TORKOL-4160 file (C-alpha; in steps of 0.2 Angstrom, whole numbers, padded with zeros to 4 digits, m for minus):
248
<pt num="1" X="0074" Y="0188" Z="0130"/>
<pt num="2" X="0075" Y="0183" Z="0148"/>
<pt num="3" X="0092" Y="0182" Z="0156"/>
<pt num="4" X="0097" Y="0175" Z="0173"/>
<pt num="5" X="0114" Y="0178" Z="0179"/>
<pt num="6" X="0121" Y="0167" Z="0193"/>
<pt num="7" X="0131" Y="0176" Z="0206"/>
<pt num="8" X="0144" Y="0170" Z="0219"/>
<pt num="9" X="0149" Y="0179" Z="0235"/>
<pt num="10" X="0168" Y="0176" Z="0237"/>
<pt num="11" X="0182" Y="0184" Z="0247"/>
<pt num="12" X="0192" Y="0198" Z="0239"/>
<pt num="13" X="0209" Y="0190" Z="0234"/>
<pt num="14" X="0218" Y="0204" Z="0244"/>
<pt num="15" X="0209" Y="0197" Z="0260"/>
<pt num="16" X="0220" Y="0188" Z="0273"/>
<pt num="17" X="0213" Y="0170" Z="0275"/>
<pt num="18" X="0211" Y="0161" Z="0291"/>
<pt num="19" X="0202" Y="0146" Z="0298"/>
<pt num="20" X="0194" Y="0142" Z="0315"/>
<pt num="21" X="0188" Y="0127" Z="0324"/>
<pt num="22" X="0203" Y="0116" Z="0321"/>
<pt num="23" X="0205" Y="0122" Z="0303"/>
<pt num="24" X="0187" Y="0115" Z="0299"/>
<pt num="25" X="0178" Y="0132" Z="0296"/>
<pt num="26" X="0183" Y="0147" Z="0286"/>
<pt num="27" X="0185" Y="0163" Z="0297"/>
<pt num="28" X="0175" Y="0177" Z="0289"/>
<pt num="29" X="0181" Y="0190" Z="0301"/>
<pt num="30" X="0189" Y="0205" Z="0293"/>
<pt num="31" X="0186" Y="0197" Z="0275"/>
<pt num="32" X="0180" Y="0209" Z="0262"/>
<pt num="33" X="0167" Y="0199" Z="0250"/>
<pt num="34" X="0164" Y="0204" Z="0232"/>
<pt num="35" X="0155" Y="0198" Z="0216"/>
<pt num="36" X="0164" Y="0183" Z="0209"/>
<pt num="37" X="0175" Y="0190" Z="0195"/>
<pt num="38" X="0169" Y="0177" Z="0182"/>
<pt num="39" X="0151" Y="0181" Z="0186"/>
<pt num="40" X="0154" Y="0200" Z="0185"/>
<pt num="41" X="0160" Y="0198" Z="0167"/>
<pt num="42" X="0144" Y="0188" Z="0163"/>
<pt num="43" X="0133" Y="0201" Z="0172"/>
<pt num="44" X="0141" Y="0215" Z="0162"/>
<pt num="45" X="0138" Y="0205" Z="0146"/>
<pt num="46" X="0120" Y="0203" Z="0151"/>
<pt num="47" X="0118" Y="0222" Z="0154"/>
<pt num="48" X="0124" Y="0224" Z="0136"/>
<pt num="49" X="0110" Y="0213" Z="0130"/>
<pt num="50" X="0098" Y="0223" Z="0141"/>
<pt num="51" X="0104" Y="0240" Z="0134"/>
<pt num="52" X="0105" Y="0234" Z="0115"/>
<pt num="53" X="0091" Y="0221" Z="0114"/>
<pt num="54" X="0079" Y="0225" Z="0128"/>
<pt num="55" X="0082" Y="0210" Z="0138"/>
<pt num="56" X="0077" Y="0208" Z="0156"/>
<pt num="57" X="0091" Y="0203" Z="0168"/>
<pt num="58" X="0088" Y="0194" Z="0184"/>
<pt num="59" X="0101" Y="0188" Z="0196"/>
<pt num="60" X="0102" Y="0174" Z="0208"/>
<pt num="61" X="0113" Y="0169" Z="0223"/>
<pt num="62" X="0113" Y="0154" Z="0234"/>
<pt num="63" X="0117" Y="0160" Z="0252"/>
<pt num="64" X="0111" Y="0166" Z="0269"/>
<pt num="65" X="0108" Y="0184" Z="0273"/>
<pt num="66" X="0126" Y="0189" Z="0274"/>
<pt num="67" X="0127" Y="0188" Z="0255"/>
<pt num="68" X="0114" Y="0202" Z="0252"/>
<pt num="69" X="0126" Y="0216" Z="0250"/>
<pt num="70" X="0134" Y="0207" Z="0236"/>
<pt num="71" X="0117" Y="0203" Z="0227"/>
<pt num="72" X="0111" Y="0221" Z="0230"/>
<pt num="73" X="0127" Y="0227" Z="0221"/>
<pt num="74" X="0121" Y="0218" Z="0205"/>
<pt num="75" X="0104" Y="0228" Z="0207"/>
<pt num="76" X="0114" Y="0244" Z="0208"/>
<pt num="77" X="0123" Y="0239" Z="0192"/>
<pt num="78" X="0107" Y="0237" Z="0183"/>
<pt num="79" X="0099" Y="0220" Z="0186"/>
<pt num="80" X="0080" Y="0220" Z="0186"/>
<pt num="81" X="0076" Y="0208" Z="0200"/>
<pt num="82" X="0086" Y="0197" Z="0212"/>
<pt num="83" X="0083" Y="0180" Z="0220"/>
<pt num="84" X="0092" Y="0174" Z="0236"/>
<pt num="85" X="0090" Y="0155" Z="0239"/>
<pt num="86" X="0091" Y="0155" Z="0258"/>
<pt num="87" X="0103" Y="0141" Z="0262"/>
<pt num="88" X="0122" Y="0140" Z="0265"/>
<pt num="89" X="0130" Y="0133" Z="0250"/>
<pt num="90" X="0140" Y="0117" Z="0254"/>
<pt num="91" X="0145" Y="0109" Z="0237"/>
<pt num="92" X="0143" Y="0112" Z="0219"/>
<pt num="93" X="0129" Y="0100" Z="0216"/>
<pt num="94" X="0118" Y="0107" Z="0229"/>
<pt num="95" X="0121" Y="0125" Z="0222"/>
<pt num="96" X="0117" Y="0118" Z="0204"/>
<pt num="97" X="0100" Y="0111" Z="0211"/>
<pt num="98" X="0095" Y="0127" Z="0219"/>
<pt num="99" X="0099" Y="0137" Z="0204"/>
<pt num="100" X="0090" Y="0125" Z="0193"/>
<pt num="101" X="0074" Y="0127" Z="0204"/>
<pt num="102" X="0074" Y="0146" Z="0202"/>
<pt num="103" X="0078" Y="0145" Z="0183"/>
<pt num="104" X="0064" Y="0133" Z="0180"/>
<pt num="105" X="0052" Y="0144" Z="0188"/>
<pt num="106" X="0058" Y="0159" Z="0177"/>
<pt num="107" X="0058" Y="0150" Z="0160"/>
<pt num="108" X="0074" Y="0159" Z="0155"/>
<pt num="109" X="0081" Y="0160" Z="0138"/>
<pt num="110" X="0099" Y="0162" Z="0143"/>
<pt num="111" X="0108" Y="0158" Z="0159"/>
<pt num="112" X="0125" Y="0165" Z="0162"/>
<pt num="113" X="0136" Y="0159" Z="0176"/>
<pt num="114" X="0155" Y="0161" Z="0179"/>
<pt num="115" X="0165" Y="0146" Z="0174"/>
<pt num="116" X="0171" Y="0144" Z="0192"/>
<pt num="117" X="0171" Y="0154" Z="0208"/>
<pt num="118" X="0188" Y="0160" Z="0214"/>
<pt num="119" X="0186" Y="0153" Z="0231"/>
<pt num="120" X="0185" Y="0134" Z="0228"/>
<pt num="121" X="0188" Y="0134" Z="0209"/>
<pt num="122" X="0177" Y="0119" Z="0207"/>
<pt num="123" X="0172" Y="0123" Z="0189"/>
<pt num="124" X="0157" Y="0111" Z="0190"/>
<pt num="125" X="0141" Y="0121" Z="0193"/>
<pt num="126" X="0137" Y="0128" Z="0175"/>
<pt num="127" X="0138" Y="0111" Z="0167"/>
<pt num="128" X="0128" Y="0102" Z="0181"/>
<pt num="129" X="0115" Y="0117" Z="0180"/>
<pt num="130" X="0114" Y="0114" Z="0161"/>
<pt num="131" X="0111" Y="0095" Z="0163"/>
<pt num="132" X="0097" Y="0098" Z="0176"/>
<pt num="133" X="0088" Y="0110" Z="0165"/>
<pt num="134" X="0091" Y="0100" Z="0149"/>
<pt num="135" X="0098" Y="0116" Z="0141"/>
<pt num="136" X="0113" Y="0118" Z="0129"/>
<pt num="137" X="0130" Y="0122" Z="0137"/>
<pt num="138" X="0145" Y="0132" Z="0132"/>
<pt num="139" X="0159" Y="0134" Z="0144"/>
<pt num="140" X="0175" Y="0145" Z="0145"/>
<pt num="141" X="0165" Y="0158" Z="0135"/>
<pt num="142" X="0175" Y="0173" Z="0130"/>
<pt num="143" X="0162" Y="0180" Z="0117"/>
<pt num="144" X="0143" Y="0179" Z="0115"/>
<pt num="145" X="0131" Y="0186" Z="0103"/>
<pt num="146" X="0112" Y="0182" Z="0102"/>
<pt num="147" X="0101" Y="0183" Z="0086"/>
<pt num="148" X="0084" Y="0178" Z="0089"/>
<pt num="149" X="0084" Y="0160" Z="0096"/>
<pt num="150" X="0102" Y="0157" Z="0091"/>
<pt num="151" X="0118" Y="0161" Z="0101"/>
<pt num="152" X="0135" Y="0162" Z="0093"/>
<pt num="153" X="0149" Y="0160" Z="0106"/>
<pt num="154" X="0168" Y="0160" Z="0106"/>
<pt num="155" X="0176" Y="0149" Z="0119"/>
<pt num="156" X="0194" Y="0146" Z="0124"/>
<pt num="157" X="0201" Y="0129" Z="0120"/>
<pt num="158" X="0219" Y="0122" Z="0122"/>
<pt num="159" X="0230" Y="0132" Z="0110"/>
<pt num="160" X="0216" Y="0144" Z="0103"/>
<pt num="161" X="0198" Y="0148" Z="0102"/>
<pt num="162" X="0183" Y="0140" Z="0095"/>
<pt num="163" X="0167" Y="0148" Z="0088"/>
<pt num="164" X="0150" Y="0138" Z="0091"/>
<pt num="165" X="0132" Y="0141" Z="0088"/>
<pt num="166" X="0118" Y="0134" Z="0099"/>
<pt num="167" X="0100" Y="0136" Z="0101"/>
<pt num="168" X="0092" Y="0144" Z="0116"/>
<pt num="169" X="0089" Y="0140" Z="0130"/>
<pt num="170" X="0107" Y="0140" Z="0134"/>
<pt num="171" X="0119" Y="0140" Z="0149"/>
<pt num="172" X="0135" Y="0149" Z="0147"/>
<pt num="173" X="0150" Y="0147" Z="0158"/>
<pt num="174" X="0159" Y="0164" Z="0156"/>
<pt num="175" X="0176" Y="0171" Z="0161"/>
<pt num="176" X="0188" Y="0185" Z="0158"/>
<pt num="177" X="0186" Y="0191" Z="0140"/>
<pt num="178" X="0168" Y="0189" Z="0139"/>
<pt num="179" X="0169" Y="0208" Z="0141"/>
<pt num="180" X="0184" Y="0220" Z="0142"/>
<pt num="181" X="0189" Y="0224" Z="0160"/>
<pt num="182" X="0186" Y="0242" Z="0156"/>
<pt num="183" X="0168" Y="0238" Z="0152"/>
<pt num="184" X="0164" Y="0232" Z="0170"/>
<pt num="185" X="0151" Y="0243" Z="0178"/>
<pt num="186" X="0154" Y="0252" Z="0195"/>
<pt num="187" X="0137" Y="0257" Z="0203"/>
<pt num="188" X="0134" Y="0275" Z="0204"/>
<pt num="189" X="0123" Y="0284" Z="0217"/>
<pt num="190" X="0108" Y="0284" Z="0206"/>
<pt num="191" X="0110" Y="0265" Z="0203"/>
<pt num="192" X="0112" Y="0262" Z="0222"/>
<pt num="193" X="0097" Y="0272" Z="0226"/>
<pt num="194" X="0086" Y="0263" Z="0213"/>
<pt num="195" X="0093" Y="0246" Z="0219"/>
<pt num="196" X="0084" Y="0249" Z="0236"/>
<pt num="197" X="0067" Y="0249" Z="0227"/>
<pt num="198" X="0070" Y="0234" Z="0217"/>
<pt num="199" X="0064" Y="0217" Z="0223"/>
<pt num="200" X="0075" Y="0205" Z="0232"/>
<pt num="201" X="0065" Y="0189" Z="0233"/>
<pt num="202" X="0070" Y="0176" Z="0246"/>
<pt num="203" X="0067" Y="0159" Z="0240"/>
<pt num="204" X="0066" Y="0143" Z="0251"/>
<pt num="205" X="0079" Y="0130" Z="0247"/>
<pt num="206" X="0073" Y="0114" Z="0239"/>
<pt num="207" X="0077" Y="0097" Z="0247"/>
<pt num="208" X="0094" Y="0097" Z="0237"/>
<pt num="209" X="0106" Y="0083" Z="0239"/>
<pt num="210" X="0124" Y="0086" Z="0245"/>
<pt num="211" X="0138" Y="0074" Z="0239"/>
<pt num="212" X="0153" Y="0082" Z="0247"/>
<pt num="213" X="0158" Y="0093" Z="0262"/>
<pt num="214" X="0174" Y="0101" Z="0268"/>
<pt num="215" X="0182" Y="0092" Z="0282"/>
<pt num="216" X="0197" Y="0103" Z="0285"/>
<pt num="217" X="0207" Y="0117" Z="0277"/>
<pt num="218" X="0225" Y="0121" Z="0276"/>
<pt num="219" X="0236" Y="0135" Z="0269"/>
<pt num="220" X="0250" Y="0132" Z="0257"/>
<pt num="221" X="0267" Y="0129" Z="0264"/>
<pt num="222" X="0277" Y="0145" Z="0266"/>
<pt num="223" X="0290" Y="0147" Z="0253"/>
<pt num="224" X="0308" Y="0142" Z="0258"/>
<pt num="225" X="0323" Y="0153" Z="0258"/>
<pt num="226" X="0331" Y="0159" Z="0242"/>
<pt num="227" X="0347" Y="0150" Z="0238"/>
<pt num="228" X="0359" Y="0161" Z="0229"/>
<pt num="229" X="0372" Y="0152" Z="0217"/>
<pt num="230" X="0387" Y="0160" Z="0211"/>
<pt num="231" X="0386" Y="0164" Z="0192"/>
<pt num="232" X="0402" Y="0154" Z="0189"/>
<pt num="233" X="0396" Y="0139" Z="0198"/>
<pt num="234" X="0386" Y="0130" Z="0185"/>
<pt num="235" X="0388" Y="0113" Z="0192"/>
<pt num="236" X="0380" Y="0118" Z="0209"/>
<pt num="237" X="0366" Y="0126" Z="0200"/>
<pt num="238" X="0363" Y="0110" Z="0190"/>
<pt num="239" X="0364" Y="0099" Z="0205"/>
<pt num="240" X="0351" Y="0110" Z="0214"/>
<pt num="241" X="0339" Y="0110" Z="0200"/>
<pt num="242" X="0340" Y="0091" Z="0197"/>
<pt num="243" X="0341" Y="0085" Z="0215"/>
<pt num="244" X="0332" Y="0098" Z="0226"/>
<pt num="245" X="0320" Y="0107" Z="0215"/>
<pt num="246" X="0317" Y="0092" Z="0203"/>
<pt num="247" X="0315" Y="0104" Z="0189"/>
<pt num="248" X="0327" Y="0095" Z="0177"/>
């Protein structure tokens, strides 16, 4: 079985976020970048298939040279081969087209992507990728087993979970729950040394279309001061909740 895991290069949630050029560009100075957590759950599940079923695991990322430390970490974790599409990602459809181009050349049985990245939270790439490939698609996936050419997946739905079966090739939008957090792999020294010898292939971007672009960024408004209400003054509390907070 051939597996392709799609990786996003995202800011650590503990990083302080700023913008430059009149709030039109994201300021990367001092920002620590990591593997998108939803992608990391998918990569860990792919590594399980490699260890238990002998699958080969490739990884792909869309980005310029600055994303290479992130993709090399996936090689240190145990991926076999990495691909970097040499273009700055602008919107979800562009990224989906670039990923589809790599996937078509590799003829993969299973493609695992995070259901969304934690920077823009678009949640659109896995579905568009499946459409471009003509593959089956299961999103919000929290469980995945493969038997021959059949996948059994568990996905989250409103109010519960749903178990589905689908034939390969399959695109999966994974998330927290696809593996336990305790199963996430931390590269050891041996993995880091071996990663230096594994191929990182730079792929030229296709003439992909872009349908959107960021015009301006803004931070959330700062929280207001806390208002304390005397425990005996219920009328004032109700008035604030109704007329100011609009909560009732």
